[in-house]
C-alpha positions, -999 to +999 in steps of 0.1 A: +325-813-357+289-827-348+271-814-321+278-852-297+315-847-302+318-810-289+293-820-259+319-848-252+348-823-254+331-801-233+325-830-208+365-839-212+374-803-199+346-800-174+361-830-159+394-819-162+386-787-147+370-806-117+403-822-114+424-793-115+398-778-086+403-812-061+441-804-069+440-770-057+423-778-023+448-802-016+474-777-022+460-751-002+452-774+027+488-787+025+502-748+025+519-755-007+498-724-020+484-690-003+448-683+000+452-653-029+462-678-051+439-702-039+413-676-043+420-661-076+427-696-091+394-713-078+374-683-089+386-690-123+381-725-122+349-724-107+332-699-136+347-720-163+328-749-149+297-728-145+299-719-180+305-753-196+278-767-175+253-740-190+263-749-224+264-789-219+228-785-204+219-764-234+232-787-262+217-819-245+183-800-242+187-790-278+194-823-288+166-841-269+139-814-285+156-820-320+167-788-325+200-779-340+224-755-336+239-758-371+227-777-401+228-817-403+240-830-435+220-829-465+193-813-439+185-776-436+176-764-399+140-760-397+130-725-393+100-706-404+100-682-436+102-650-428+075-630-438+082-603-469+080-567-465+047-566-488+028-589-463+038-570-432+025-541-447-008-560-464-018-565-427-012-537-411-028-520-436-060-541-432-058-543-391-060-503-395-091-507-419-105-534-395-098-508-366-115-478-385-144-496-392-151-510-361-145-476-342-168-458-365-200-486-356-185-483-318-189-445-318-217-439-338-199-425-367-212-444-397-242-427-415-277-435-399-305-443-430-333-430-409-333-391-404-340-380-372-367-355-368-367-324-346-396-326-325-407-293-314-414-281-279-442-271-259-427-239-254-420-237-296-460-251-304-473-226-276-451-195-295-469-202-326-503-208-313-496-174-297-486-155-332-513-171-350-534-157-326-525-129-328-522-125-364-562-137-365-573-109-345-553-080-361-567-089-393-600-095-375-608-127-398-626-158-381-597-153-349-623-171-327-625-202-343-589-199-353-575-197-318-601-225-307-587-250-329-553-240-321-562-242-284-582-275-287-550-294-307-527-286-277-548-299-251-556-327-269-518-335-274-505-319-241-491-352-228-475-361-260-460-323-264-448-326-232-429-359-236-417-350-267-424-383-287-448-372-317-436-343-341-472-329-350-471-295-355-502-270-355-516-265-390 
């Protein structure tokens, strides 16, 4: 049975229900049935009529859009093919790998090709200078010239060492 035949039958049934509702109203007005019976029967008929109206509207819309609830003669209903399990697994794997790579770049987990040198602080250089001068004084070897060279270097590079922008250490 085609859908148009089904719609016709449903419309006929809807028409009969409307006739029954009219007759029911007449019988109630004439006092042939009680109010309880009227409420019960009219409730059932109205519920069935509402269901049929919705079903008819849905099927008519499906026909207008070109969709079919069943397969037509010799034609298959057009539905998209279902993806295989392997395709779904592959797509999930690609998504996870892509997310990991993006996260590595965003959060800085990727390896840097340029090694970062740690710049010594002014305090560290001053301590080294103090150690060298102390050793030179203890050994009594040219202590004045060693200490003076170190102090000159420190004084000349104090701005760079203060901001820790260069990493040249005392020799």
